[in-house]
C-alpha positions, 0 to 999 in steps of 0.5 A: 768858337769851334773846339780846334780853335780853343787849344794850341799844340806843340811838341815839348822836350820832356824831362831829362831821359836817355834817350830824350823824348819829346812830348805832344802837349795841347794847351787850352786857355781862356780867350783874352784872360788869365786863367782862374786856375790851371788844370794838369790833365793825365790821360789813361791806358792806350789812349791820348790827349786828342780824345778830350777836345770837347771836355777840355774845351769846356774848362777854357770856356769856363775861364780855366786853363788846361794843359794835357800831353800824350804820355810817354809811349802813347799818342802822338808822343810815340806815333805819327798821325796815321798810326805809324811808329815814330823813329829818330830823335825825341821819338818815344817807342809805343807801349814803352814806359817805366813807372818811374818815367811816367811819374817824373813826367807828371811832375814835369807837366806841373812844372811846365804849367808853373812856367806857363801861367806863373801864380796861377793855382794848379790842379792835377787831374787823371783819368783811368791809368792816369788817375791811378798814376797821379794818386800813387804819385801823391802817396809816395815819399818824395813826389808827394812832398814835390807835388804838394808844394806845387798843387791846390787839389787832385781829381781822379776820374775812373781811377785804375786801382784794380781792374773790374775783371782782374787776371787770375793770380797765377797770370798776375805772378807770371806777368810780374816775373815776365816784366823783371826778366823782360819789360820790353816783352810785347803784350797784347792788351785790348781794351773793350771799346763798347765798355767805355760809354753807352754812346756806341759811336765812342767805342767805335771811334776808339776802335778805329783810331790809329793812335790807339794800338792794343800791342804794348809791353809787359812793363808798362802794364805791370807798371799800371797794375803795380800801382794800383796794388800798391794803393790797395795794400796800405791800411791807411792812405798817406795822403797829404792831409790839407790837399783836397781830393776829388774822385769820381766813378760810374757804378757800371764801370766794366774796365776799372773797379769801383769797389777798389775805388770805394776802398781807396777813398775810405782809407784816404786820411784827407780833411777835405775828400769827396767821392762822387758815384754816377749811377749807371755810369760806364768808364768814360763818364766824360763821353757818356750820353744824355746829359751825363758828360755835361753834368760830369764836366760841370761837377768838376768845374764847380769843384775847382771853382769852389776851391779857387774861391775858398783860397781867395776869401779872407781867413774869417770867410773860409773858417765860417764855411766849414761851420 
């Protein structure tokens, strides 16, 4: 089956905001079957859900449902297919979104999937900026309780807790001040496409993609960096102790710091946590060549499958599996 046959796309009313926004969404579902579990995916900075067709299709082929959306301010939520900025009702300004809006959209996505596949266990997954967003939401009072009551586990791939090459402290402070005074101030914030994957065609496609534009706002960059700093400042991470966590990162990631990820992971107080490091891996493990992408997706699917099986097993089986 072709990749394009594995998903449906639609524009869905996002959570109530002023002005209201319609979020572009993709839904992947197994053919002729109820999903074993549902995955909510949150993409990274500048990009969009259309860059994940291949890995997301593999989830559906394995019997899982997957829901992804173009975040507020990015992709087809903010742009036409030719890259022109959207106008009119429901349009989201490109590169514009506050931290509160992004966190609220994550909760909205989970609630949307609850209605889409009632009774199906839900796992929340984020990459890069999306990974940092998901982790931050699960450590904050309020959203932690709301999300924990709805999901069974979390996956963060190459999470943006800190940049591998961060700005100087002077520039960082200046950015913080600018975001408070004028959060909608334009800012050119490109991502080096060659740092995404060892497959050079991935970077070339990234640069040529009309839905990926470097000109955003100070506010959205500040939100992303501040979330990572929020996680880094905590001596111990207030993580829901019974919520499983899988963190995956390549040790040659030149975009998001694996050192920051290691420090975060060590501080997470969770009974069930796993850090998987890919030697030589760049930022987008799902786009790495030579079988790495396949191994990466297989690992994520196996992790979710294990937890689905564990939650369905009789109590005595679950107890013995921990011995």
